[in-house]
C-alpha positions, 0 to 999 in steps of 0.5 A: 500500500502506498501513501501519497502526501500533499498540501492538497489535491486540487491545485490546478498547477499540480496535475502531476500530483493527481497523476501520481495518485491515479497511475502509480498504484491505483486501488492501493493508495491512501492520501495524507493532506493538510486540507481535504481539497480534491482528495475525495475525488479518488475514493480512497482513505484520506487523513486530512488536517495534518498540521504543517511544520511551524515557521520560526517567528520573532518573539513578539510576533510569537506572543501576539499570534499565540493568542489565536487558537489556530496559531497554538496548533502550530507551536504547541508541542502536544499538538505536534505530538498528536499530529505525528501520532495520527499519521503513524496510526493512519499508516499502520491501520492501512498497511502502508509500505511506502510513503511518497511526500510531494514537495520537501516541506511535506517530507520534513513534516512526515520524517519523524512519523515514518522513521518511528513507524519503520516505513520507507519515506520517499520525497519528491522535490519539484522546483520551488522547494529545492531552490527558493526554500533552500535559501532559508536556514530553517528549511536547510536544517530540516532538509539535512535531517530529511536527507539523512532519514529518508529512503530516497529523494526524487527530482524531475531533473538533473539540474535539481539533483545537483542543487540537492547534492550541493545541499548535502544530499547523498547522491546515492539516494537521489533519483531523477524521474520527470513527471509525465503526461497523458499522451494526446490522440494524434489528429489529422495533419493540418495547416497551423495559423500564425499563433504562439501559445504560452501556458502557465502561472504569470509569475516571475520564474516564467517571465511572461514579460520577456515573452511579451517583449519577444513577441512584440519584436515578432509582431513588427515583422508579421502583421498576422501573428498572435499570442495566446496566454493561458493562465493567471497570476500576480503579474497579470496586471503588469502583463496587460500594461506591458502589452499596451505599452508595446502596442500589441494588446490587440495581438495578445489574448489573455485567457486567464485560468481555463479548463484543461479542455481549453488548453488542449484546444489552444495547443491544437490551434497553435504554431508553437509553444513559448515559455521564457523560464528564468531563475526568479530574484528569490531563487525560485526555479522550475523543475521540468514544466509539464506544460512543455511536455504537453505541448510536445505531445501535441506536436508543437515545437517549443521555444524556451530557455536553457533553464533547470530541466528544460534542456533535458526534455527539449532537444535544441534544434531538434524538438525546439529552440532554446535561448539563454535566460533573459535573451529576449532578442534570441527568443524573438529570432527563434519565434521568427525562424519557426514562423518563416519555416512552417515545415521545420516547425512541423518536423520539430513537432513530430520529433517532440511527439516521438520524444514524449512517447519514448520518455515522458508519459504517465506510464513511464513516470509510474513505472520509474516511481514504482521501481524507485520505491520498490513496490511489490508485484501486487502494486504493479499489477494493480497499476496496470489494471 
């Protein structure tokens, strides 16, 4: 029996967590979460309302917040002990043989319970937890203990494996396993309009402003080209203002948060996928963006940056074109190159689809994770059913 732990199971940007629940060991999985959001959809046992690790505060702030009942749950040793006891009892009651914690902080939260219960703990880092949070001494201290006591640490790219190695994780415990996608059905070959597509949260590490500035240079060369943005985030207002400033507001369509079916329709419509990922000022980095893999699955060539795990999925010159972070001129030139040579774009799209088929499907990911966690033949049989 496998236990998967996450903050919640309904966050739109964390489709990879839901894929782990449905593909690794369906029918033999239980869930642990801080909130019950989305867990009920899977129809399996759930332990919810698990209290996160306390974050140290200044003394005055601790005193003031200590007046609140909710805060007492975070700092009261008795409450934390009850939290651990609940987790251990849940794991033992359901005969759990392995725990997969999504994101480093949840691994740190479950470390002691798994150690005392004698259950192997595997922790899947994804990006922010191995980069931005790793700058914090509080989390570095927790991570050192986690590296020591966990059975395995999983990352989606060699780039993040290097980050955790630098932090002190034993390389023998590290496993690289990119997230996978549901391979879309292949439609008929058709002419693609002059539309570029970007999908993702509008946050600093995805640098949507760089994408807009690159597109503005492309728009100067072609009167018909358009850019679709699917996603929302704290930079939405900045993006709209920048589009106005650049004089491209009528050529950029901001769709906001849309259902996955809409994203699929946009991918079928687009000429190429664009994403200008960078390391944010606070250190936040990507792992390996699932949207890029989905675009490749839809036979879209990718224009992106040499950032984190992206070069491990996108083969420069074969399945897409990569530029350095913040190289707006280079990104514009790459977009124009695909716009001016549709046959080359189609060939890259076909190569990208083949690469996903060979390496980045849910089946590949589930098989890798089962092997890493040493799940039994019974688990594997259930997952193939």
